[in-house]
N, C-alpha and C positions, 0 to 999 in steps of 0.2 A: 374404310380399311381397318378401323380399329376393332371391327367385330371379328376379323379374321387375322390369321398369322402366316408368315412366309414359311414353307416347308424347309427342313434342313437341307434337303437336296438342292433346293433353289438358292438358299443362302450360300451353300458351297459354291454353285455355279456362279453366284454373284462375286464371291471372293476371288474366284478364278477368272472373272471378267469374260464369262462365257455366255452370258444372258444376251438376248437381243437388245437393241437400243430401246425399244418400248418397254420390255420387261425390266430393263435396268432402271429407267426412268420412274416406272411404277414402284419399284423395290425401294428406291431411295426416297421416294415420297412417303411411303409406309414407314420406313425406318425412322424418319423425323419424328413421328407421333407414336411410336411403339417401342417403349423401353425393353420389353421382353425380346422382340426380335433383334433390337440393337445389341443386347447382351449375348444372345446366341451367336450373332454374327462376330462379336469380339472374340468369343471362345473359339470358333472356327478358325479365325484368322490366327489366333495364337497356336493352334494345333498345326496349322500349315507351316507357320515359321519354325516351330520346334521339329516337324517332321523334315524340313529341308536342312536343319542343322544335324539331325541324327542319322540321316541316310546318306550313304556314299553315293556320289553322282554316278549314274549308269547311262549308257548310251540308249537313245530312243530306238526301240525296235523298228525295223524297216516297215513302213507303211502304217504305223501306229497313228502318226499324226493325222494323215489323210482319212483313216477310218474314224478317228475321234471327231474331226470337223464335219464329216458327213453325218455322223450321229447327231452331233449338236444342231446342225442344219435341218434334219428330219424331225428333231424334237420341237425346234422352233416353230416348224410349219404346222405340227399338230398340237401344240400347247394350248392350254385353256387361256382365256383372256387374262390380262395383267391383273385385274381386280379379283380374279378368283384364286389367288394363292391361299391354300389352306394346309394345315398339318396333316390332313387326312386325304390329300390328293392321291390318286392311284399312281403307283409307280410301274414303269415298264419292266418286264422280265428281262434279265441280262441275256445278251446273245453270246454264244460260246466264243465267237471269234473277237468280240469286243473286249477291251480292257476293263478291269474290275472297277466298279463305280468308285469315285473319289472319296465319297463319304464313308463308305464301308472300309477302305483302306486306311483311312484316319482313325476310325473307331477300333481297328485291330492293332494298330501300332502305338497309338498314343491315347491314354485315357484322358477324359474331359477335364477332370481336376488334377492339375500337375502340382507337385510340391516344388518344382523348380523356381517359380516367381517367388514363393515364400522363403525359400532357402537364401536367395541372393541378399536380401537386406540383413539377414542374421549373420551371414559370412562376412558382409562388408563391416557390420558393427564389431564383430569379434576381431577381424584385422585391425580396425581402427583402435580398439582397446589394447591390443598387443603393441601396437606401434607406439600408443601414447605412453604405455609403461616402459618401453625400451627407451624413448626419448627422455622420459622423466629420470630413469636410473642414469643414463648418460650424462645428463645436465648436472645431477648430484655429484657424480664422480668429478666432472670437470670443476666444479665449484670447490670441492675439497682440494684437488690439486692446485687450483688458483690460490687457495688460502695458505697452502703450504709454501708456495712461492713467494707470496707476500711476506710471510714470516721470516723466510731466509733473506729476502732483500732488506727488510728492516733490520735484521741482525747484522748483515754485512754492511749496512750503511752505518749502524752505530759503531762497529768496529773501526771502519774507516775515519768517522769523526773523531774517535778517541786517539787513533794513530796520528791524525793531523794535529790534534792538541798538543800531544807530546813533541811532535816535530816543531810546532811553533814555540813551545816553551824552551827548546834546546837552541833553535837557530834565529828566531825572529829578531831583527835589530833592535826592537823596543824591550826585549826580555832582559831582565836584570840577572846577571851571573855573580853570585856572592859566595866567598869561602868563608866557612865559620871555623874558628879554632878556639882551643881551650887555653892554651899557655905555651910554655917552653918545654913541655915534656917531650920525651923522644921515644917513640914517635907519638906526636899529640894526636889526641881526637880531633877530626875535623868533619865539616860538612858542607856540601856545595849545593846552592840553590838557584834554579832558573825559574823565573816567574814572569808572565805576561799578564798584566792587570786587566786589559781590555776584554780578554777571553777567559779570565779566571783559571789559567792554565799554569800549574806549578809542579815542578820536579825537584825532589831533594834526594841527595846521595850521601850517606854518612860513612866515614871510615875511622878504624881504630877506636871505636866507641867502647867505653868500659862496660861490662856486664852489670846488670842490675838485678835486685830481688824480684821473685816471681809476683809480688803484689805491686809492682811499680812498672812505669813505662816511661819512655821519652816521649815529649809532646813538642811539635814544632808551632812556632807563633810568627805571625805576620805583624809588624809593628806599623801602623798606617801613618801615611805622611800627613794627613790632616789633624792629627792629635787624637783621634779616637782610641778606645781601649784596644789592646792586642786582640788579634783575631786567631783563634786555634785553627792551625793548618794541618793537623794530622798526627796520629799516634804511631809509634814504631818501637820495635825492639830489636838490638843488634843480634847478628848470629855469632857462631863460635869465633869468627875472625874479626868481630867487632864491626861488621859491615850491616848496613841499613838503608831502606829507601822509603820514600813517600812519592807516589805518583798520581797526579790529577786528583787531589782530595775535592771534596765538595765545597766550593767557595763562591761567594758573591762576586759577580763581575764588577770591573771598574773601581776596585779599591787600590790606590796607589801605595807602594810600600816604602817606608823610610829605612827600615831594618828588619832583620829575621833574628829569631832566638830560638834556643832549645832549653827546656827545663825537664826535670824528673817529677813525674806526677804520679797519683794513684792509678791503678791498673785501668780504670774506667775513663782517665782523662780529667781535665779540670776546665772550668769556664774562664779562668784568669790565671796567668802564670805564677807559679810559686818559687820564690827565691831559694837557692841561688840559681842564676842562669848559667848554664854549663858550657853553652856554645852561643855566639852571637856575632853578627856582622852587619855592616851599614850597607845599604843599597847605593851603588854608584849611579852615575848619570848614563 
């Protein structure tokens, strides 16, 4: 069988399952050992599939099926032996009443080499590339929105924490509330301090404070209960009405206060209080 090849017409009839049982068995045996005929059969099968997809279904003419089966039967009776399939085998002349040969219909409608199978992988790759770019851009935008939300949450959390510290310094049972006075002047300068040592939360409000030079400032001090050196607790300058405040200055936590004091220092502040002390007050229990 390797010395001969199956003709295209017979391959077409084989694809249409129109060969006799003996011819079909011989063709299958030949196709197992002949790559060229196998390749031709694959191309013909592909043409048939594309033809079925590209042609609108039409009703079978009356009597066409009977004529086709009669023709196949007559060709099967007069066909050469199975082992004599060749590309040069003589073909019968078409009868005017017969339908056109399938092999010729296929050659007229669909070329052998179609670009359709080549286009499909490229179209799929392009679609995958577009989808990947879209998803990447969407992920980047979602990440940016998530970062913005995290920043807003952190800011709100910090504000809530600061508000809680102010509330603790003013209302906690352990907070010390002290009023600082200068003397018997009318109205005398005064300062009120609320301090919660365990949370390092301090709020100071001063009233009727005397104005000071531009190169000077008031400085608040915590006098520790354990005898350590005074701890600076914030700088402030009074407004035109003598009012000033210090709210949550940076302080170490856990420093118990024995007393509070206010001195006048250089504009940049001092590391230890300078006499005289203008306001002072002892921390009550």
